[in-house]
N, C-alpha and C positions, 0 to 999 in steps of 0.2 A: 504493500500500500504506500509506503514511503517513497518507493521508486516511481510509482504512478504519479504521485503528487509532484515530485521533482520534474517529471516529464511534462506535466501540464503547465507548470510554472515556466519552464524553459521554452515551451512552445508558444506561450502568451496567446492562447486561443481567443480570449476576449478581444484583444486588439486585432488579431487576424480576421475575426468575424466582421469587424467594422470595415476593414480594408476591402473585404469581398464585394462591398456594394458597388464600387466603381467598375470592375470588369463585368459584373452582373447587369449593371445598367447598360454597358456597352452591348452585351448580348441582347438585351431587350430592345435596343435601338434597331437591331437587325431583324427582330422578331416579326413574323408575318402571319403565322397560323398557330392556333391553340395546339395542334398536333405536335408542333415542335417542342412543346414543354415536356412531353413524355419520350422524347427521342434520346437515344443512347449518347450522342455527342454532348447533349446538354448535361446529362448526369455525370459523364466522364469529366467534363470541363469543371463542374462544381467541385468535384473531388480533387482534380488536378490543380486548380488555382488555390484551393485551400492548402494543399500540400506545399505549393511553391511559396506562399506567404508565410507558412509555418517555418520553412527553411530560412527565409529572409530574416524573420524576426529572431530566430535562434542564432543566426550569424551575428546579428546586431547585439544580442545579449552576450554572446561569447566574446565579441570584440570589446564590449564595454564593461567587463567584469570588474576592472579596477576603478573606472570612473563612476559606475552606478552605486558604489558603496556610499557616495556622498548624496545620493538621490533617494529620499524617503519612499518615493513611489516604486523604485526598482531595487531597493536594498536587499529584498528577499531573494533576488536572482543571483547574488554573488555566491561563489562556491559551488556552482552548478556546471562547471566546465564539461565534465563527462556527459551530463545530460544534454547539454547544448550540442556537443559533437555528434552524439547518436541521433538527435532530432534532425540536425542538418543533413546527415548522410541518408537517413531513411526517407525523410520528406522529399529531398531533392530527387532521389531515384524514382520514387513513386510518381512525382509530378511529371518528370520527363517521359517516363513510360506511358503514362496516361495521355499526355499531349501528343505523343507520336501516334497513338491509336486514333486520335481525332483527326489531326492534320500535322504533318511534319513541320510546317511553318510555325505552328504554335510552340513546338519544342525549341525552335530557334529563338523565338520571342522570349520564351521563359529563361533560356540561357543568358540572353542579353540582359533581361531584367535582373536576374540573380547577380550577374557580374556588376551591373550598375549599382545595386545596393551594397555590394562588397566594397566598391569604390567609396561609397558613402560612409560605411561603418568601419573600414579598416583601422585597426588600433593606432591612435596618435597621428596618423598620416591621412586619414580619410577626409572626404569633403564635409563630414559631420563636424570637423574641427575647424572649418573655414567659414567665414561669413559669406552669405549669398550662395556659395557653391552648393551647400546642403539643400537649400530651397530649389536650386536649379535641378538637382537630382530628383527631387519630389515631382517637379513639373514634367520632366522628360519621362520619368517612371510611370506616372499616371496616364500619360498619353499611350504608352505601350500597353498598360493593363486594360485600358478601355478598348483599344483596338484588338487585343487578344479576345475579349468577349465578343466583339462584333464579328471577328473572323470565323467564329464557330458556325454562324448561320449564314454569313454572306461575305463576298469579297470586300476587302477594305477599299474605300473610295474617298473622293474629296469631301463628301458630305460627312462621313463618319470621322475623318481626320479633323474637320472643322469643329464638330461637336465635342471631340475629345479634349480640345483646348479649354473649353468651359470647365470641365471636371478637373483638368490639370490646374487651372487657376484656383478653384475651390480648395484642392488638396494643398497647394502651395501656401495659400492664405492660412489654412489650418496648421500647417507646419510652423509658420512664423508665430502663431499664437502658442504653439507647443514650446517653441524656444523661449517665449516670455514666461511660461509656466515654470520652466526648468532653469531660469536665469541664474538663480543663486547657486544651485547645485553645479551647473556648468561652469560658473565662474570659479568655484572652489576646485574643480577638476582641471581647470586650465583649458576648457573647451571654448574656442573663440567663435561662438555663434554670432549671428547678426545682433541678437539682443545684448550679448556681452560686449561686442566691439563698439556698437553704436549707441548703446544705452537703452534702457527700457522706454523712456519717454519718446525717443525718436522712433524706435522699432515698433512701438505700439501703434503708430500711425500707418505703418505699412500693411499690416494685416487687414484692417477695414478697407484700405484703398484697393487691395487685391480682391476682396469679397465684392466690393462695389463694381470693380472692373468686370468681374465674372458676371454679375447681374446685368450690366450694360451690354456685355458681349453676347450673352444668350438671347437677350431681348432684340438686339440688332440682327442676330442670325435668324431669329424667328420672323422678323419683319421681312427679311429677304426671302424667306422660304415659308409660305403660309402653311404648308403641311407640317413643318417643324413646330410652328406656333401651337398647333392643336395638341401636340404631345409634350411640349416643353413648358406649357403654361404653369404647371406646379412649381417648376424651378424659378420662373420669373416671380411668382408670388412669394416664394421662400426668400428670394433675394431682397424683395421690398420689405418684408417683415424683418429680415436680419438687419437691414440698414436702419430701420426705425429703432430696433433694439439697441444698436450701437449708439445712435444719437441719444437715446434715453439713458444709457449707462456711461456716456462719455466723461462726465465729471467725477465719476468714482475714482478713488485712488488706484494707481496702477499696481495692485498687489497680486500675488499668486492666486488668492481666492477669487479675485475679479476675473482673471483669465480662465480659471477652472470653471467658473460659472458660465462664461461665454461658450467655452468648449461644450459643456453639457447642453446649453441651449441650441447651438447650431447643429450638433450631432442629431438631436431629436428633430429639429426643424427640417434638415435636409434628408433625414431618414424618412420622415413623413412624406416629403415631396417625392422621394424615390418610390415609395409604396404607391402613391397616387399615380405616378407615371407608369409604373408596371401594370397597375389595374387598368389604366386607360388603354394600354397596348393590348392586354389580354381580352378585355371586353369591348374594345374598339369604340371608345367614347368619342373619338374624332369623327365618326360617322354621324353623330348627333349634331355636329357643328357644321353648318352650311357656309 
């Protein structure tokens, strides 16, 4: 039982589950028929992407074993080196095999994704320890993850690539907020994130700027493509609600509690938007809009 608990902690299943939303949204962007939900490629993809993200988070945990002891959120993960290594090896093999069974291109995408996150997490030298570069990895990585989901059911095209940028912006803005949450712990560990290098007050303005840019981007994209407007409407509304929330909380002191509160809020908000989006695709709500 002790080993099972160590495995679950090293795998960070809760965080993996949150990250699954982006490639699954990508899959539903390509979704055309209810029959596809019960198809083997969809089931295999869900298992494969979960395994890939498990390997990514485990590598991140393995790389940060020394730094995370200063972080109260991650302190329990220290001393789990063997569990991390086993998790990485098992999860990575499973993901690559499953991706190969769906489409070989997905296995290539997964390899690029894993290597990209290794560049981010590599001990002391990775982009995680550099301002802006860590956010850049999140931006590029999320484009890849979205397109992996899309590629399961349809060939990647210009429209899917354009849509992926919106979710990459969201993910990047969330990462900046995450840097603000971990500012004190990162500063103690010598991790030069944007929040540490530029200061909390300055970096606090970047996250809402990116969230606002994401909302404007998906709105503009939807105006240019009326079909996209019918399915992206939940994300447009979520963006407006989030901007209002940011204005309402703007004067609050820039503390870890404030940034944790915002993270909790926008995770629920965009999760709800994603659920409405998926429901709209499955039940074809767009047909009701003329």
